C-alpha positions as CSV (number, residue, x, y, z in Angstrom):
1,T,32.2,5.3,-8.9
2,G,34.2,2.1,-8.6
3,Y,35.7,-0.9,-10.2
4,I,35.2,-4.6,-9.7
5,D,37.1,-7.2,-11.8
6,Q,33.9,-9.1,-12.6
7,A,31.7,-6.1,-13.4
8,G,34.1,-3.5,-14.7
9,F,33.6,0.2,-13.9
10,N,30.4,1.2,-12.0
11,F,28.7,4.4,-11.3
12,A,25.8,5.4,-9.0
13,A,23.9,8.7,-9.6
14,T,20.9,10.4,-8.1
15,A,18.7,13.2,-9.3
16,Q,15.6,15.0,-8.1
17,R,12.8,16.7,-9.9
18,D,10.0,18.2,-7.9
19,E,9.3,15.6,-5.2
20,T,10.6,12.6,-7.1
21,R,14.1,11.3,-6.6
22,L,15.6,8.6,-8.7
23,I,18.7,6.6,-8.5
24,S,20.6,5.0,-11.4
25,I,23.3,2.4,-11.2
26,V,25.4,1.7,-14.3
27,M,27.6,-1.4,-14.2
28,G,30.0,-3.2,-16.5
29,I,31.4,-0.2,-18.5
30,H,34.6,-1.2,-20.3
31,T,36.6,1.5,-22.2
32,D,40.1,2.0,-23.4
33,S,40.6,5.1,-21.2
34,Y,39.6,5.8,-17.6
35,Y,38.4,9.3,-18.5
36,R,36.4,8.0,-21.5
37,G,34.8,5.5,-19.0
38,L,33.8,8.4,-16.7
39,E,32.2,10.1,-19.6
40,V,30.3,7.0,-20.8
41,R,29.1,6.2,-17.2
42,A,27.9,9.8,-16.7
43,D,26.1,9.8,-20.1
44,E,24.5,6.4,-19.4
45,S,23.3,7.5,-16.0
46,R,21.9,10.8,-17.4
47,E,20.0,8.8,-20.0
48,L,18.6,6.4,-17.4
49,L,17.5,9.2,-15.1
50,E,15.9,11.1,-18.0
51,Y,14.1,7.9,-19.1
52,G,12.9,7.4,-15.5
53,F,11.6,11.0,-15.1
54,T,9.8,10.9,-18.5
55,T,8.3,7.4,-18.1
56,F,7.4,7.2,-14.4
57,Q,5.3,9.6,-12.4
58,P,4.2,9.5,-8.7
59,H,0.6,8.2,-8.4
60,T,-1.6,8.2,-5.3
61,M,-3.6,5.1,-5.0
62,M,-7.3,5.4,-5.5
63,R,-9.4,5.4,-2.3
64,T,-11.2,2.2,-1.7
65,V,-15.0,2.5,-1.2
66,F,-16.2,0.4,1.7
67,D,-19.7,-0.7,2.6
68,E,-20.9,0.0,6.1
69,M,-20.0,-2.8,8.5
70,R,-22.0,-4.2,11.3
71,V,-20.8,-3.3,14.8
72,W,-21.7,-5.6,17.7
73,F,-22.4,-4.4,21.3
74,S,-22.2,-0.7,20.3
75,S,-24.6,2.2,20.4
76,E,-24.1,2.4,16.6
77,K,-25.2,-0.6,14.6
78,F,-23.0,0.3,11.6
79,T,-19.7,2.0,10.9
80,L,-17.9,3.1,7.8
81,P,-14.2,2.2,7.7
82,E,-11.5,4.0,5.7
83,E,-7.9,3.7,4.7
84,A,-5.4,5.2,7.2
85,L,-3.5,6.8,4.3
86,L,-3.3,6.5,0.5
87,P,0.1,5.3,-0.5
88,E,2.0,6.9,-3.4
89,V,4.0,4.8,-5.9
90,L,6.1,5.6,-8.9
91,L,4.7,3.9,-12.0
92,S,4.0,4.6,-15.6
93,D,0.5,5.5,-16.6
94,S,-0.1,2.1,-18.3
95,E,1.2,0.3,-15.2
96,M,-1.1,2.3,-13.0
97,E,-4.1,1.1,-15.0
98,Q,-3.1,-2.5,-14.1
99,V,-2.9,-2.0,-10.3
100,S,-5.3,-4.3,-8.4
101,T,-6.3,-4.3,-4.7
102,V,-6.8,-7.0,-2.2
103,V,-9.0,-5.9,0.8
104,T,-8.9,-7.9,4.0
105,L,-11.4,-7.0,6.8
106,Q,-12.1,-8.3,10.2
107,E,-15.3,-10.4,10.2
108,D,-16.6,-9.2,13.5
109,I,-16.3,-5.6,14.8
110,I,-17.0,-5.6,18.5
111,A,-17.3,-2.4,20.6
112,P,-15.6,-0.7,22.4
113,L,-12.8,0.4,20.0
114,E,-10.6,3.4,20.1
115,P,-10.5,6.0,17.2
116,G,-8.1,4.7,14.5
117,A,-8.5,1.1,15.5
118,V,-7.1,-1.2,12.7
119,I,-9.8,-3.6,11.4
120,G,-8.1,-4.7,8.1
121,S,-5.8,-3.8,5.3
122,V,-5.7,-2.9,1.6
123,E,-2.8,-4.2,-0.5
124,Y,-2.0,-2.8,-3.9
125,Y,-0.5,-5.2,-6.5
126,L,1.0,-4.9,-10.0
127,D,0.7,-8.4,-11.2
128,D,2.0,-10.5,-8.3
129,F,4.3,-7.7,-7.0
130,L,3.1,-6.0,-3.8
131,L,3.5,-2.2,-4.4
132,A,2.2,-0.9,-1.1
133,S,-0.3,-1.6,1.7
134,T,-2.2,0.5,4.2
135,D,-4.4,-0.2,7.2
136,V,-8.1,0.0,7.2
137,V,-9.2,1.9,10.3
138,L,-12.3,3.2,12.1
139,P,-11.9,7.0,12.0
140,D,-14.3,7.4,15.0
141,G,-14.2,5.3,18.2
142,L,-17.0,2.9,19.0
143,E,-18.3,3.0,22.6
144,K,-20.2,0.2,24.2
145,G,-23.9,0.6,23.7
146,P,-26.6,0.6,26.3
147,W,-27.4,-2.7,28.1
148,Y,-30.5,-3.4,26.0
149,R,-28.5,-3.1,22.7
150,R,-25.7,-5.3,24.1
151,F,-28.3,-7.9,25.2
152,Q,-30.1,-7.7,21.8
153,D,-26.7,-8.3,20.0
154,W,-25.9,-11.2,22.3
155,M,-29.2,-12.8,21.5
156,I,-28.7,-12.4,17.8
157,R,-25.2,-13.8,17.9
158,S,-26.2,-16.7,20.2
159,W,-29.1,-17.6,17.9
160,A,-26.9,-17.5,14.9
161,D,-24.4,-19.8,16.6
162,F,-27.1,-22.2,17.7
163,K,-28.6,-22.4,14.2
164,L,-25.1,-23.0,12.7
165,R,-24.5,-25.9,15.1
166,F,-28.0,-27.3,14.6
167,E,-27.6,-27.3,10.8
168,K,-24.4,-29.3,11.0
């Protein structure tokens, strides 16, 4: 609790239910009596916390489904990325339905890469507000392929570069 001339009496409270912890801050309570002010601040905090627990629940973000991605110079031509972890956020059910994702992935994946190599990110938004983000990783490492696969990939990429320059 505290008092600031401009804001009046203030009160910060916290409560936990299951794994969810909420914090309420009540500001600007003016009463005739200091003790009545304590009671009002406690009641307001209790109402705010109860509202929070009944309105908002922890939600784990939905897993993003990725297409296989081409891997250059590797023994494997394709790999399937995944999210490093699925973030958990505290939202109402109606807000959860409005969450959108923005996926950013590397254009070229070139072997060798260690297991868990980061090749992109997934960002979760509610309107324009960034709620959470997570890395997109390769769960398995990618080793360099045999010489003939590396040579084949080099030829494919060189031809594509040549065609791109020629078309300009």
